[in-house]
Backbone bond lengths (Angstrom), bond angles and torsions (degrees), N, CA, C in turn:
res aa  C-N    CA-C-N  psi(-1)  N-CA   C-N-CA  omega(-1)  CA-C   N-CA-C  phi
1 M - - - 1.461 - - 1.523 110.68 -
2 A 1.357 115.76 -42.89 1.463 120.07 -179.93 1.512 110.72 -64.16
3 E 1.366 115.65 -38.12 1.463 119.10 -179.02 1.516 111.60 -66.33
4 S 1.368 117.26 -41.17 1.464 120.42 -179.00 1.513 111.48 -67.14
5 A 1.349 116.07 -30.17 1.458 119.47 178.68 1.512 111.33 -72.81
6 A 1.340 115.80 -35.94 1.460 119.91 -177.60 1.514 112.19 -84.93
7 C 1.327 116.73 -25.64 1.464 121.37 -175.85 1.524 109.74 -114.77
8 P 1.332 118.81 122.25 1.469 120.58 179.53 1.523 111.56 -69.88
9 A 1.318 115.89 161.91 1.464 120.92 177.72 1.526 109.33 -61.12
10 F 1.316 116.25 137.59 1.460 121.08 -176.25 1.518 111.39 -68.20
11 Q 1.354 115.57 137.95 1.461 122.83 174.57 1.525 107.87 -131.97
12 L 1.303 116.70 117.23 1.462 121.95 -176.68 1.524 111.45 -62.08
13 G 1.331 115.42 125.55 1.460 120.57 177.29 1.513 115.05 81.44
14 R 1.337 117.28 -0.25 1.462 121.21 -179.55 1.525 110.22 -105.57
15 P 1.346 118.44 153.27 1.464 120.35 176.01 1.523 111.25 -65.81
16 R 1.315 115.58 146.52 1.474 120.91 179.57 1.526 111.19 -69.94
17 Y 1.341 115.98 -34.93 1.458 120.42 -175.30 1.524 110.93 -106.51
18 E 1.308 116.00 147.16 1.470 122.50 -178.89 1.527 110.22 -60.88
19 Q 1.330 116.09 129.32 1.458 121.12 -173.15 1.520 114.14 -94.33
20 G 1.329 116.98 2.92 1.455 120.04 -179.79 1.515 113.61 -81.97
21 S 1.329 117.39 -13.02 1.459 121.23 179.63 1.523 110.65 -118.05
22 F 1.331 115.57 155.48 1.464 120.02 178.90 1.527 110.75 -62.45
23 L 1.338 117.18 -41.50 1.462 120.47 -178.66 1.523 111.21 -63.17
24 G 1.321 116.91 -40.08 1.460 120.47 178.17 1.518 111.55 -63.80
25 R 1.340 116.32 -43.35 1.470 120.04 178.83 1.522 110.65 -66.52
26 L 1.346 116.31 -37.98 1.461 119.99 179.39 1.525 110.78 -62.35
27 R 1.317 117.16 -45.94 1.468 120.86 179.08 1.522 110.36 -63.39
28 H 1.320 116.68 -36.51 1.467 120.76 178.57 1.529 111.07 -63.93
29 F 1.327 117.35 -47.03 1.462 119.90 -176.46 1.530 112.63 -75.91
30 I 1.332 117.43 -24.57 1.461 119.17 171.87 1.525 109.39 -63.55
31 D 1.334 116.37 -37.38 1.463 120.93 174.22 1.525 111.11 -65.77
32 V 1.334 116.05 -42.01 1.462 120.98 -175.97 1.527 111.82 -63.66
33 I 1.345 117.17 -40.41 1.469 120.23 -176.49 1.530 112.58 -94.61
34 D 1.325 117.63 9.27 1.468 121.51 -178.69 1.531 110.21 -57.52
35 P 1.344 118.91 112.34 1.463 120.67 -176.82 1.524 114.30 -69.14
36 S 1.342 117.46 -12.02 1.469 119.15 179.01 1.523 111.78 -63.84
37 T 1.346 117.50 -23.85 1.463 119.81 179.18 1.525 112.45 -70.43
38 L 1.333 116.97 -13.08 1.462 120.06 175.76 1.525 111.51 -69.45
39 F 1.325 116.88 -19.49 1.461 121.22 -175.04 1.524 112.82 -106.58
40 V 1.338 116.58 12.72 1.466 120.41 178.45 1.532 109.22 -69.99
41 S 1.321 116.69 131.46 1.463 121.01 -179.07 1.522 111.20 -74.85
42 E 1.335 115.60 162.79 1.464 120.70 178.52 1.528 110.26 -62.27
43 K 1.328 116.14 -38.07 1.471 120.56 179.54 1.526 110.84 -63.35
44 R 1.323 116.53 -45.34 1.461 121.17 -179.96 1.520 110.85 -63.88
45 L 1.322 117.15 -40.34 1.464 121.44 179.15 1.529 110.55 -61.69
46 K 1.309 116.91 -45.12 1.473 120.43 179.70 1.525 110.95 -63.72
47 E 1.331 116.68 -37.48 1.468 120.17 177.20 1.528 110.97 -62.63
48 C 1.347 116.83 -40.71 1.467 120.96 179.78 1.523 111.02 -66.78
49 V 1.330 116.90 -43.13 1.465 121.34 179.89 1.521 110.07 -63.28
50 K 1.335 116.94 -43.19 1.469 120.91 179.66 1.520 111.28 -64.95
51 L 1.332 116.46 -40.48 1.460 120.32 179.91 1.520 111.05 -61.47
52 L 1.326 117.02 -42.26 1.467 121.04 179.27 1.527 111.07 -69.70
53 D 1.335 116.85 -36.50 1.472 119.85 176.40 1.530 110.50 -64.85
54 D 1.332 116.50 -40.71 1.464 120.30 177.88 1.527 110.68 -62.19
55 Y 1.340 116.61 -41.34 1.466 120.33 178.03 1.529 110.64 -62.91
56 K 1.334 115.44 -42.83 1.469 120.55 -177.98 1.526 111.59 -61.88
57 H 1.345 117.16 -36.03 1.456 121.59 -176.65 1.529 112.44 -97.39
58 G 1.337 116.68 10.29 1.452 120.03 177.54 1.510 114.34 69.27
59 E 1.320 117.49 26.52 1.468 121.92 -177.77 1.524 111.04 -116.35
60 L 1.322 117.22 31.84 1.458 121.89 -176.14 1.530 110.63 -67.42
61 P 1.334 117.95 129.98 1.466 120.62 178.29 1.526 110.45 -63.66
62 P 1.326 117.67 150.46 1.478 120.05 178.94 1.519 111.33 -66.16
63 G 1.329 115.14 146.72 1.457 120.08 176.38 1.517 115.09 91.96
64 V 1.331 117.81 -3.37 1.460 120.90 178.88 1.530 109.30 -78.84
65 S 1.324 116.99 126.38 1.467 121.71 -176.21 1.531 111.35 -91.71
66 D 1.329 114.72 163.89 1.470 119.71 175.28 1.525 110.86 -60.76
67 L 1.334 116.09 -37.86 1.463 120.09 179.99 1.523 111.64 -60.67
68 Q 1.320 117.32 -40.06 1.465 121.24 178.10 1.525 111.16 -65.52
69 L 1.325 115.94 -38.01 1.474 120.10 179.10 1.524 110.84 -68.36
70 W 1.338 117.09 -42.34 1.468 119.85 177.96 1.525 110.47 -62.06
71 E 1.331 116.74 -41.58 1.463 120.62 -179.77 1.530 110.93 -65.75
72 A 1.335 116.24 -39.08 1.467 120.35 178.12 1.525 110.75 -63.95
73 Q 1.339 116.59 -41.91 1.468 119.82 179.30 1.526 110.97 -67.08
74 K 1.329 117.28 -38.59 1.466 121.13 177.59 1.524 111.03 -59.08
75 I 1.317 116.27 -45.33 1.469 120.71 -178.64 1.529 110.74 -67.05
76 K 1.314 117.09 -44.79 1.469 119.93 -179.32 1.526 111.75 -63.30
77 Q 1.331 116.93 -45.61 1.462 119.98 -178.79 1.520 112.15 -66.97
78 A 1.336 117.29 -28.04 1.460 120.74 -179.67 1.518 112.28 -74.68
79 I 1.322 117.20 -25.44 1.463 121.00 -171.02 1.528 113.35 -111.90
80 I 1.329 117.01 -38.33 1.467 121.50 -173.02 1.526 111.02 -96.21
81 H 1.338 116.42 131.30 1.462 120.74 176.90 1.527 109.42 -69.04
82 P 1.340 118.65 130.48 1.466 120.63 -174.51 1.520 113.90 -66.55
83 D 1.331 118.26 -25.42 1.468 121.15 -177.29 1.526 112.54 -92.89
84 T 1.336 116.37 -45.26 1.469 119.81 -175.77 1.517 113.06 -89.91
85 G 1.327 117.15 -23.68 1.450 119.87 -176.66 1.517 113.45 77.41
86 E 1.332 116.90 5.84 1.461 121.87 179.91 1.526 110.78 -95.56
87 K 1.344 115.65 159.36 1.460 120.43 177.11 1.524 110.02 -69.82
88 I 1.321 116.57 136.91 1.463 122.25 178.66 1.524 108.73 -84.42
89 F 1.338 115.91 136.12 1.457 121.20 178.23 1.531 108.65 -59.02
90 M 1.330 116.71 134.94 1.469 122.01 -170.55 1.532 114.90 -47.90
91 P 1.338 120.48 -50.81 1.474 119.27 -177.76 1.521 113.79 -62.91
92 F 1.343 117.33 -19.34 1.458 120.36 -177.56 1.524 113.13 -94.51
93 R 1.324 117.67 -0.29 1.461 120.84 177.01 1.523 109.82 -81.00
94 M 1.331 116.27 152.50 1.465 119.81 174.78 1.528 110.70 -58.59
95 S 1.338 116.54 -36.59 1.460 120.49 179.45 1.524 112.38 -69.94
96 G 1.330 116.91 -12.23 1.458 120.48 179.23 1.514 113.77 -95.88
97 Y 1.334 117.05 -4.61 1.461 120.27 -177.11 1.517 112.80 -57.42
98 V 1.337 116.69 -51.46 1.472 119.61 -176.12 1.522 112.42 -70.49
99 P 1.353 119.87 -52.95 1.474 118.24 -177.97 1.514 114.00 -64.04
100 F 1.333 118.42 -36.25 1.460 120.29 -178.17 1.531 112.17 -87.62
101 G 1.329 117.13 -21.66 1.457 120.03 -178.45 1.513 114.15 -91.52
102 T 1.335 117.17 -20.48 1.460 120.10 -177.83 1.533 113.09 -59.14
103 P 1.350 120.15 -42.85 1.478 118.71 177.59 1.526 113.16 -57.24
104 I 1.342 117.10 -34.43 1.461 120.57 178.53 1.525 110.27 -67.74
105 V 1.355 114.93 -43.15 1.467 119.49 178.71 1.525 110.13 -62.06
106 I 1.334 117.28 -43.20 1.463 121.35 178.93 1.523 110.14 -59.64
107 G 1.331 116.42 -44.40 1.466 120.09 179.62 1.514 112.67 -62.10
108 L 1.337 116.04 -38.91 1.462 120.10 179.40 1.527 112.35 -67.36
109 L 1.339 116.25 -27.34 1.462 120.39 -175.07 1.522 113.79 -101.76
110 L 1.323 117.82 6.24 1.461 119.39 178.72 1.528 109.81 -62.32
111 P 1.331 117.87 140.28 1.468 120.25 179.79 1.524 111.32 -71.80
112 N 1.340 115.26 165.16 1.468 122.59 176.82 1.525 112.21 56.81
113 Q 1.323 115.80 46.53 1.458 120.21 179.74 1.526 110.52 -69.69
114 T 1.324 115.25 136.31 1.461 121.50 171.82 1.525 108.17 -97.73
115 V 1.329 116.28 171.18 1.465 119.64 177.60 1.522 110.17 -60.82
116 V 1.328 117.01 -40.55 1.468 121.37 -178.58 1.529 110.63 -64.45
117 S 1.343 117.19 -47.45 1.469 119.62 -179.16 1.519 111.50 -66.56
118 T 1.327 116.81 -33.18 1.472 120.23 176.74 1.518 110.68 -61.53
119 I 1.344 116.02 -43.87 1.464 120.14 -179.85 1.522 110.88 -67.25
120 I 1.341 116.70 -40.98 1.460 120.94 -177.77 1.523 111.37 -61.16
121 W 1.339 116.36 -43.47 1.459 119.51 -174.67 1.520 113.73 -83.39
122 Q 1.339 117.96 -11.89 1.452 118.71 178.59 1.520 109.94 -74.78
123 P 1.357 117.44 156.25 1.457 121.21 -178.37 1.522 111.86 -57.70
124 T 1.317 115.61 142.15 1.460 122.65 176.38 1.513 108.38 -123.66
125 P 1.352 118.77 163.46 1.451 120.17 -179.89 1.528 113.42 -57.83
126 T 1.344 118.46 -32.33 1.457 120.54 -177.70 1.512 112.13 -72.94
127 S 1.324 117.79 -22.31 1.464 119.76 -178.43 1.523 111.42 -117.42
128 E 1.315 117.07 19.67 1.463 121.00 -173.59 1.513 111.98 -61.54
129 F 1.334 117.64 -41.94 1.473 118.67 -178.07 1.515 110.62 -65.20
130 L 1.336 116.25 -46.10 1.454 120.26 -177.54 1.512 111.73 -63.29
131 Q 1.335 117.12 -33.09 1.451 120.03 -175.37 1.523 112.63 -101.60
132 G 1.343 116.43 17.93 1.446 118.89 -177.58 1.505 113.36 -57.76
133 Y 1.340 116.83 -29.70 1.454 121.27 -177.74 1.506 111.93 -85.41
134 V 1.326 120.51 -5.77 1.463 121.70 176.45 1.530 110.66 -123.11
135 G 1.313 117.36 21.86 1.453 119.76 177.77 1.492 110.56 101.91
136 A 1.357 116.87 111.69 1.449 118.81 -171.09 1.510 113.69 -121.75
137 V 1.295 118.74 31.14 1.455 119.82 175.90 1.510 109.74 -131.52
138 T 1.287 116.94 150.15 1.458 121.01 -172.24 1.517 113.88 -71.99
139 S 1.320 118.28 -9.22 1.463 118.87 176.49 1.518 111.32 -63.55
140 A 1.335 116.50 -21.48 1.463 120.18 176.93 1.523 111.36 -60.49
141 V 1.323 116.01 -33.04 1.465 120.00 -178.61 1.519 110.66 -63.11
142 S 1.342 116.43 -51.25 1.461 119.56 -177.58 1.524 111.97 -64.29
143 I 1.341 116.96 -37.85 1.466 120.38 179.03 1.521 110.52 -65.43
144 A 1.331 116.44 -47.46 1.463 120.55 -177.75 1.521 111.45 -65.02
145 V 1.329 116.85 -44.41 1.467 120.49 179.79 1.526 110.33 -62.89
146 G 1.331 115.84 -44.18 1.462 119.63 -179.82 1.521 112.34 -61.27
147 L 1.327 116.96 -43.80 1.464 120.48 178.90 1.524 111.78 -66.30
148 N 1.325 116.60 -38.55 1.469 119.67 178.47 1.517 111.54 -63.52
149 V 1.322 116.14 -41.00 1.465 120.64 179.21 1.528 110.29 -63.89
150 L 1.339 116.73 -43.35 1.463 120.29 178.70 1.525 111.61 -61.40
151 I 1.341 116.50 -41.64 1.462 120.42 179.81 1.520 111.25 -64.65
152 Q 1.321 116.72 -40.81 1.468 120.48 -179.64 1.525 111.56 -64.88
153 K 1.335 116.41 -27.66 1.469 120.30 -179.40 1.533 112.14 -89.56
154 A 1.345 115.87 -5.58 1.473 119.11 -178.98 1.531 109.01 -82.21
155 N 1.310 116.46 84.84 1.475 121.77 -174.42 1.524 113.03 -69.80
156 R 1.328 117.54 -21.13 1.463 120.22 -177.27 1.528 112.63 -75.03
157 L 1.330 116.74 -16.82 1.459 120.36 -178.95 1.519 110.65 -80.09
158 S 1.330 115.39 142.25 1.462 119.47 175.17 1.521 109.20 -71.56
159 P 1.334 118.83 157.46 1.466 121.03 179.15 1.524 113.23 -56.41
160 A 1.347 116.95 -38.98 1.471 120.35 -179.64 1.532 110.91 -66.07
161 T 1.325 115.73 -44.56 1.470 119.84 178.75 1.508 111.03 -64.56
162 R 1.321 115.74 -42.36 1.461 119.84 179.29 1.521 111.28 -61.63
163 M 1.344 116.39 -37.96 1.463 121.26 179.22 1.521 111.19 -62.96
164 I 1.343 116.82 -45.73 1.464 120.68 -179.14 1.525 111.02 -64.30
165 I 1.344 116.44 -46.05 1.464 120.24 -179.48 1.520 110.64 -63.42
166 Q 1.326 116.10 -39.23 1.465 119.80 -179.21 1.527 110.86 -64.38
167 R 1.323 116.30 -35.40 1.460 119.83 178.29 1.525 112.18 -70.04
168 L 1.343 116.85 -22.42 1.465 120.58 179.91 1.522 112.60 -87.28
169 V 1.327 117.51 -6.50 1.469 121.83 -177.60 1.524 112.61 -56.25
170 P 1.359 120.15 -42.16 1.463 118.73 -177.53 1.520 114.73 -57.12
171 F 1.359 118.07 -30.26 1.471 118.18 -176.34 1.525 113.31 -63.62
172 P 1.352 119.81 -56.75 1.473 117.52 178.89 1.517 112.66 -61.44
173 A 1.342 116.81 -32.23 1.462 119.68 179.42 1.521 110.75 -65.32
174 V 1.330 116.25 -49.51 1.461 120.51 -177.69 1.530 111.30 -70.67
175 A 1.337 117.65 -41.04 1.469 120.68 179.39 1.526 110.73 -60.88
176 S 1.334 116.92 -44.36 1.469 120.91 178.17 1.520 110.96 -63.77
177 A 1.335 115.24 -41.26 1.461 119.29 179.41 1.526 111.09 -64.48
178 N 1.326 117.00 -39.29 1.461 120.46 179.66 1.523 111.66 -63.43
179 I 1.336 116.70 -41.25 1.462 120.44 178.21 1.528 110.29 -63.83
180 C 1.330 115.75 -44.16 1.471 119.83 177.33 1.523 110.97 -60.75
181 N 1.322 115.60 -40.14 1.455 120.35 -178.84 1.519 111.39 -62.25
182 V 1.338 116.58 -45.26 1.464 120.48 179.12 1.523 110.41 -61.92
183 G 1.333 115.76 -44.61 1.459 119.78 -179.81 1.515 113.18 -62.67
184 L 1.340 116.36 -42.24 1.467 120.42 -178.41 1.524 111.96 -70.52
185 M 1.325 116.46 -40.40 1.455 120.33 -176.00 1.531 112.47 -75.48
186 R 1.344 117.15 -25.37 1.461 119.20 -172.70 1.528 112.84 -124.11
187 H 1.330 117.52 19.64 1.469 119.79 -177.12 1.526 112.12 -63.58
188 S 1.345 116.67 -28.23 1.468 119.10 -178.72 1.527 111.41 -65.89
189 E 1.329 117.00 -26.07 1.461 120.06 179.94 1.524 111.58 -66.86
190 L 1.333 116.38 -29.26 1.458 119.94 -179.70 1.526 111.42 -66.82
191 S 1.326 117.03 -30.29 1.474 120.54 -179.51 1.520 112.34 -95.92
192 E 1.335 116.95 -27.29 1.467 120.27 -177.12 1.525 112.68 -102.50
193 G 1.342 116.65 -23.03 1.457 120.40 -178.00 1.518 112.68 84.07
194 I 1.330 116.37 173.59 1.462 122.71 176.01 1.515 108.88 -126.70
195 D 1.321 115.63 158.67 1.465 120.25 -177.70 1.527 111.23 -68.60
196 V 1.326 115.83 138.51 1.462 121.77 171.70 1.526 107.22 -116.32
197 L 1.341 115.84 137.65 1.456 121.66 -171.46 1.520 111.55 -115.33
198 D 1.335 116.10 150.00 1.461 120.51 176.21 1.530 109.77 -87.14
199 D 1.328 116.71 -171.66 1.466 121.47 -176.16 1.520 112.74 -64.13
200 N 1.332 117.21 -23.51 1.460 121.22 -179.03 1.527 112.90 -95.11
201 G 1.337 115.95 4.48 1.456 119.50 179.33 1.521 114.01 84.19
202 N 1.319 117.30 9.70 1.460 121.22 179.24 1.531 110.48 -85.11
203 V 1.327 116.33 140.90 1.458 121.13 -179.91 1.523 109.81 -73.86
204 V 1.333 115.95 121.93 1.464 121.18 179.30 1.524 110.41 -87.90
205 G 1.308 116.48 -36.31 1.457 121.19 -179.07 1.514 110.68 174.68
206 S 1.322 115.01 -173.51 1.465 121.51 179.19 1.524 108.50 -113.00
207 S 1.326 116.70 124.74 1.464 121.29 -172.91 1.524 112.08 -118.93
208 K 1.335 116.09 126.67 1.463 121.48 174.75 1.536 110.41 -75.43
209 I 1.329 116.43 -31.11 1.465 120.32 178.98 1.526 109.99 -66.58
210 A 1.332 116.61 -44.38 1.465 120.39 176.82 1.526 110.53 -62.59
211 A 1.326 116.30 -34.82 1.467 120.62 178.43 1.523 110.66 -63.18
212 R 1.338 116.64 -41.44 1.468 119.89 178.22 1.524 110.99 -62.96
213 H 1.336 116.06 -41.43 1.468 120.21 177.87 1.527 110.27 -62.14
214 A 1.331 116.44 -45.43 1.464 121.26 -177.03 1.530 111.05 -63.51
215 I 1.325 116.64 -44.23 1.470 120.51 -178.66 1.526 110.59 -68.27
216 T 1.333 116.64 -38.66 1.471 120.23 178.04 1.519 111.16 -62.63
217 E 1.330 116.88 -44.46 1.464 121.01 179.29 1.528 110.87 -63.16
218 T 1.333 116.08 -42.20 1.463 120.01 179.88 1.526 110.95 -66.26
219 A 1.326 117.21 -42.99 1.464 120.82 179.39 1.525 110.85 -63.47
220 F 1.332 116.65 -40.52 1.462 120.07 178.67 1.532 110.70 -62.44
221 T 1.334 115.63 -41.94 1.464 120.17 177.28 1.519 111.01 -60.34
222 R 1.346 116.35 -40.96 1.472 121.04 -178.87 1.527 111.73 -68.32
223 V 1.332 117.49 -24.24 1.469 120.55 176.81 1.526 110.22 -81.05
224 V 1.347 115.97 -40.87 1.464 120.32 -178.97 1.527 111.26 -66.37
225 L 1.345 116.55 -38.12 1.462 120.27 -176.04 1.528 113.56 -54.91
226 P 1.345 120.08 -51.94 1.472 118.52 -178.59 1.522 114.25 -77.65
227 M 1.337 117.60 -8.89 1.472 119.60 -175.70 1.529 112.29 -58.60
228 P 1.338 119.57 -57.69 1.465 117.67 178.91 1.517 112.88 -67.92
229 I 1.344 117.30 -29.64 1.464 120.46 -178.05 1.521 111.10 -65.69
230 F 1.334 116.84 -41.55 1.454 120.53 -173.50 1.524 114.17 -103.93
231 V 1.328 117.56 -6.36 1.467 120.58 179.66 1.530 111.18 -105.23
232 L 1.323 117.05 -47.19 1.462 119.70 -176.07 1.533 113.94 -66.54
233 P 1.349 119.95 -46.98 1.476 118.51 -178.91 1.530 114.48 -56.79
234 P 1.355 120.03 -44.65 1.474 118.22 177.62 1.524 113.35 -60.67
235 I 1.350 116.18 -39.23 1.464 119.51 179.63 1.528 110.50 -67.70
236 I 1.330 116.20 -45.07 1.465 120.30 179.99 1.525 110.66 -64.19
237 M 1.332 116.37 -43.51 1.462 119.64 -177.77 1.523 112.11 -68.11
238 S 1.335 117.47 -33.56 1.469 119.45 178.38 1.522 110.97 -63.08
239 Y 1.335 116.36 -28.68 1.469 120.65 175.87 1.530 110.92 -80.64
240 L 1.339 116.41 -47.06 1.463 119.98 -176.67 1.529 112.19 -63.43
241 E 1.331 116.60 -34.03 1.465 119.77 -178.41 1.524 112.87 -66.30
242 R 1.326 116.47 -16.74 1.463 119.62 178.07 1.531 112.65 -86.68
243 L 1.340 116.09 -9.31 1.461 119.49 179.12 1.525 110.47 -67.19
244 R 1.301 115.57 139.61 1.467 120.62 -176.92 1.530 111.28 -60.87
245 F 1.348 115.99 -35.87 1.465 119.76 -178.46 1.527 111.62 -61.64
246 L 1.344 116.75 -45.70 1.462 120.04 -178.88 1.526 111.45 -74.97
247 Q 1.310 117.68 -30.08 1.457 119.75 177.18 1.526 111.56 -65.44
248 S 1.324 115.94 -31.44 1.465 119.53 179.00 1.525 112.32 -91.52
249 N 1.345 117.37 -7.84 1.475 121.85 177.53 1.525 108.69 -131.30
250 R 1.309 116.72 69.48 1.464 122.08 -173.49 1.527 112.41 -62.72
251 R 1.339 116.85 -25.40 1.455 119.22 -178.50 1.531 112.42 -67.89
252 L 1.336 116.17 -15.26 1.458 120.27 179.47 1.529 112.71 -86.45
253 L 1.327 117.52 -7.10 1.467 120.47 -177.35 1.530 111.90 -60.47
254 L 1.321 116.78 -47.12 1.465 119.62 -178.44 1.527 112.10 -64.72
255 P 1.360 120.04 -46.31 1.477 118.59 176.05 1.528 113.29 -59.71
256 V 1.338 116.83 -40.90 1.468 119.80 179.12 1.527 110.08 -65.77
257 H 1.325 115.86 -43.56 1.466 121.36 177.62 1.527 110.41 -59.15
258 S 1.331 116.99 -42.48 1.464 121.64 179.97 1.523 110.79 -64.61
259 L 1.331 116.80 -41.10 1.463 120.71 179.80 1.524 111.35 -65.18
260 V 1.326 116.84 -41.54 1.470 121.07 178.14 1.526 110.39 -61.94
261 C 1.337 116.73 -43.59 1.473 121.04 178.47 1.520 111.28 -63.65
262 L 1.333 116.58 -42.65 1.461 121.16 -179.21 1.527 111.13 -61.54
263 V 1.331 116.75 -45.18 1.471 120.91 -178.18 1.529 111.06 -66.41
264 T 1.330 117.27 -46.60 1.472 119.69 -179.03 1.524 111.30 -66.05
265 F 1.330 117.63 -38.36 1.465 121.32 178.27 1.524 109.95 -64.69
266 G 1.348 116.50 -46.53 1.460 120.38 -178.43 1.511 113.22 -64.07
267 L 1.337 117.71 -32.18 1.465 121.20 -179.84 1.526 112.12 -82.11
268 S 1.329 116.75 -37.00 1.463 119.89 -173.43 1.520 113.03 -77.07
269 L 1.334 117.82 -31.73 1.468 120.16 -177.12 1.528 112.43 -59.65
270 P 1.340 120.01 -55.03 1.472 118.20 179.78 1.520 113.48 -65.54
271 V 1.332 117.53 -32.18 1.464 120.30 179.17 1.523 110.61 -64.85
272 A 1.329 116.70 -45.74 1.468 120.98 -177.20 1.524 112.08 -64.78
273 I 1.329 117.19 -45.45 1.466 118.98 -176.54 1.527 112.31 -78.99
274 S 1.348 116.43 -3.77 1.466 120.13 177.21 1.527 112.51 -97.56
275 L 1.330 117.90 -3.41 1.460 120.65 -174.65 1.522 112.69 -58.71
276 F 1.334 116.51 -42.92 1.462 120.87 -178.77 1.523 109.26 -121.62
277 P 1.341 117.76 144.82 1.465 119.18 175.20 1.518 110.80 -65.88
278 Q 1.326 116.04 149.11 1.460 120.13 178.61 1.526 110.60 -60.10
279 M 1.332 115.02 -43.01 1.463 120.42 176.26 1.529 107.37 -103.18
280 S 1.330 116.19 104.94 1.467 121.44 -177.36 1.524 110.55 -95.84
281 Q 1.326 115.29 159.59 1.459 121.09 -179.47 1.525 110.59 -112.89
282 I 1.329 114.77 150.38 1.457 120.82 179.15 1.525 108.58 -145.15
283 E 1.321 116.27 141.12 1.465 120.23 -178.94 1.524 110.41 -71.70
284 V 1.321 114.43 138.93 1.466 120.38 -178.37 1.529 110.81 -62.16
285 S 1.320 116.72 -32.26 1.470 120.78 -177.75 1.531 112.27 -63.59
286 S 1.321 117.38 -20.69 1.465 120.24 -179.57 1.520 112.57 -95.45
287 L 1.329 117.16 0.36 1.464 121.41 -179.41 1.529 110.83 -97.04
288 E 1.321 114.96 179.99 1.465 121.09 -179.26 1.535 111.13 -61.91
289 P 1.337 117.65 147.01 1.473 120.93 -178.77 1.522 113.31 -56.39
290 E 1.346 117.74 -38.85 1.466 119.73 -177.61 1.530 111.70 -65.27
291 I 1.318 117.26 -29.78 1.461 120.04 177.54 1.516 110.04 -75.98
292 A 1.328 117.02 -39.85 1.466 121.05 178.05 1.534 110.95 -61.37
293 M 1.333 116.24 -34.31 1.463 120.49 -179.66 1.528 111.85 -76.87
294 A 1.341 117.22 -17.71 1.464 120.28 -174.83 1.524 113.55 -91.47
295 T 1.338 117.96 -1.18 1.462 120.03 -177.70 1.524 111.14 -147.38
296 D 1.331 115.01 156.31 1.459 121.29 175.33 1.523 111.05 -98.01
297 C 1.310 117.05 -6.11 1.465 120.98 -179.02 1.526 110.66 -70.41
298 K 1.319 116.02 148.80 1.458 120.82 177.05 1.531 111.64 -91.09
299 V 1.339 115.63 -23.30 1.455 121.59 -178.78 1.512 109.90 -132.22
300 L 1.325 117.16 135.42 1.462 122.03 177.20 1.527 109.46 -118.80
301 T 1.309 115.90 165.03 1.462 122.75 -175.61 1.517 110.95 -118.01
302 Y 1.324 116.88 144.79 1.468 120.81 175.63 1.529 108.90 -141.14
303 N 1.322 115.28 155.54 1.466 121.69 178.01 1.522 108.15 -90.34
304 K 1.335 117.53 118.14 1.455 119.80 -175.27 1.518 112.91 -75.06
305 G 1.343 117.65 -18.75 1.457 120.54 -177.42 1.518 111.22 81.17
306 L 1.347 115.29 -175.55 1.459 120.98 -177.57 1.512 111.55 -120.44
């Protein structure tokens, strides 16, 4: 009885948690990025796939709980590509974002960055997919290098102040790059529009106004995501480095720095991608006249994208 109250009835292909609230979306994405799914064995994966197939065909063995079905779906969705049916390479899985991306974040936040190290740690075309969540366009390089050069020439700043500001350089660089990335990848939507759906999921039309809303929401998410990753660790480390314990054990600075980056990255990722629902709503009165004339609904739905 307690389990049924805590666990909703299983629905194949649907999220376990209600997506209309921020808390529901947060719990959903914490499941999505759960790194424990990286260690699921081949045997366990096949068991999960078979269990879901049995449910789909009405051949579910007796005694299988909703919780077991939700867990099976979580594992399958984390590992298997929905279109190809093939296993996704570990670094490219959502569950691999934090463990595989943390070394990049650490490199970007290392103190005493030179122009060369700044360029090395910035996103490159070969690692663009892996670093999509920390800025995946090369404009970040020019922004970061330019800011570093300006800081080095700012003679009026004290060394301590210069160090803190230099550590914050990756944030504006990556945030700007993320906005550029969204604009470049989705600029066609601004001229062609995106589909808006009625209550039954039917396409009412293509809206440029909805496209602007979707791109704005996505760009805002891309700015919020690197904010705690690139702002909090420098501030926290500037305090921790003054502790007598770390001053007398300098070799522990890098492990502590890595742990701070790992924690902030792991916490900020689900929060950022939970800000807006995947399927957002917009009032018909704010859309194009031809769309308003094509439906009796007062509110339509659109996919904001990622």
